[in-house]
C-alpha positions in Angstrom: 22.9 30.4 -27.6 20.7 27.9 -26.1 22.0 25.0 -28.5 25.3 25.4 -27.6 25.0 25.1 -23.7 22.7 21.6 -24.9 26.0 20.3 -26.1 28.5 21.5 -23.8 26.4 20.0 -20.9 25.5 16.5 -23.1 29.9 16.6 -23.5 30.3 16.8 -20.5 28.2 14.6 -19.1 29.0 12.0 -21.7 33.1 12.5 -20.1 32.0 12.7 -16.8 30.4 9.0 -17.6 33.1 7.5 -19.4 35.5 8.2 -16.3 33.0 6.8 -14.0 32.9 3.8 -15.7 37.1 3.6 -16.0 37.1 4.1 -12.2 38.9 1.8 -9.9 38.7 1.3 -6.2 41.6 2.5 -4.1 40.5 -0.6 -1.5 40.6 -2.7 -4.2 37.5 -5.4 -6.0 34.5 -5.5 -3.9 33.3 -9.0 -3.0 30.1 -10.0 -3.6 28.0 -10.4 -0.9 26.9 -13.9 0.1 23.1 -14.0 1.4 21.5 -16.6 2.8 17.6 -17.6 3.9 16.5 -16.8 7.2 15.1 -19.9 9.1 11.0 -20.7 8.9 11.0 -19.7 12.5 12.3 -16.2 12.1 10.7 -15.4 9.0 8.4 -12.3 8.9 4.6 -13.4 8.2 1.4 -11.2 7.9 0.5 -12.3 11.1 3.4 -11.0 12.9 3.5 -7.1 11.0 -0.1 -6.8 12.2 1.0 -8.2 16.1 3.6 -6.2 15.9 2.3 -3.5 15.0 1.5 0.2 16.9 -1.6 0.6 18.4 -3.1 2.9 16.2 -1.9 1.0 12.5 -3.6 -2.1 14.5 -6.6 0.2 15.0 -6.3 1.7 10.7 -5.9 -2.1 10.2 -8.5 -3.8 12.0 -11.0 -0.1 10.2 -9.8 -1.7 6.7 -10.7 -5.3 7.5 -14.3 -5.0 8.7 -14.9 -2.5 5.9 -14.2 -5.2 3.5 -15.9 -7.5 5.4 -19.2 -4.9 5.9 -19.0 -4.2 2.2 -19.5 -7.8 1.2 -21.8 -8.3 4.4 -24.3 -5.3 2.4 -24.1 -6.6 -0.6 -25.5 -10.0 0.2 -28.1 -8.8 2.4 -29.0 -6.3 -0.4 -29.8 -8.8 -2.6 -32.6 -9.9 -1.1 -34.1 -6.2 -1.4 -33.7 -6.3 -5.0 -36.5 -8.7 -5.9 -38.7 -6.9 -3.3 -38.2 -2.9 -5.1 -37.2 -1.5 -1.3 -35.6 1.3 -3.2 -35.1 3.1 0.2 -32.8 -0.1 1.3 -31.3 -0.2 -1.6 -30.3 3.3 -1.6 -28.8 3.0 2.0 -26.9 -0.3 1.0 -25.2 1.6 -1.8 -24.5 4.3 0.3 -22.6 2.7 3.1 -21.3 0.4 0.3 -20.0 3.9 -1.3 -18.5 4.7 2.6 -15.9 1.7 2.1 -15.3 2.4 -1.3 -14.4 6.0 -0.8 -12.6 5.6 2.5 -10.6 2.7 2.0 -7.4 4.0 -0.1 -7.5 7.2 2.0 -7.2 5.2 5.3 -4.5 3.2 4.0 -2.7 5.6 2.8 -2.7 7.6 5.9 -1.5 4.6 7.4 1.1 3.5 5.4 2.7 7.5 5.6 2.4 7.5 9.9 4.2 4.1 9.7 7.1 5.5 7.5 7.2 9.2 8.6 7.7 7.4 12.2 10.1 5.1 11.1 12.3 8.0 9.2 12.1 9.7 12.6 13.6 7.0 14.5 16.0 6.1 11.6 17.0 9.4 12.1 18.0 9.7 15.3 20.0 6.2 15.6 23.7 6.1 14.8 25.3 4.4 12.7 21.8 4.1 10.4 20.4 0.9 10.7 20.6 -1.9 8.0 17.7 -2.4 5.3 16.1 -5.8 7.5 15.8 -3.9 10.6 13.8 -1.1 8.0 12.1 -3.9 6.7 9.4 -4.6 9.1 7.6 -1.1 8.7 8.1 -0.3 5.3 6.0 -4.3 5.6 3.7 -2.6 7.9 3.1 0.1 5.5 2.8 -1.5 2.4 0.3 -3.9 4.1 -2.0 -0.7 6.1 -2.1 0.3 1.2 -2.7 -3.5 0.6 -5.6 -3.8 3.2 -6.8 -0.2 2.2 -6.9 -1.3 -1.6 -9.1 -4.1 -0.5 -11.6 -2.9 0.7 -11.9 -0.7 -2.1 -11.9 -3.2 -4.8 -14.4 -5.2 -3.0 -16.5 -2.3 -2.1 -16.5 -1.2 -5.8 -17.3 -5.0 -6.9 -19.9 -5.1 -4.7 -21.9 -1.9 -5.6 -21.6 -2.2 -9.1 -23.4 -6.1 -9.3 -25.8 -4.5 -6.9 -26.2 -1.6 -9.4 -26.5 -4.1 -12.1 -29.0 -6.2 -10.9 -31.5 -2.9 -10.0 -30.8 -2.4 -13.6 -32.0 -5.0 -14.8 -35.3 -5.7 -11.8 -36.2 -2.3 -13.8 -36.0 -3.4 -16.6 
């Protein structure tokens, strides 16, 4: 029974795919769209995405940028402590790098989810449905938040691993 059901479903899917391939449009052939490039003065840039972001998203993005710069600063300031065997200072530095490492991606993802959620709410309240060019800046804002989260985490991981390696070499 199970085998015949699977064969029946497979046959039905194959038949419907064949019918769909033979289908013709009632309105006639569909013309291929013509795409034009947006003039340079009107193009969306990373700075525009940040400048036009909601205040709460600007805060999230600023925190991620600050976290990235702070990770590099903590790493750079901690390199001198390796030779001095400042265990407390190095533990503090590693702890701060771990905070940035573990918070970057979730904060960026939370920001992206917020932007996408609010964008979809706005889209659902507009008739007729807006085109992709209207929705694209919101999607770009969410992608920028995720990218900044990944950047902060990656920089913190690299700094942390390098500092740990220096500590191990100094202890050996």
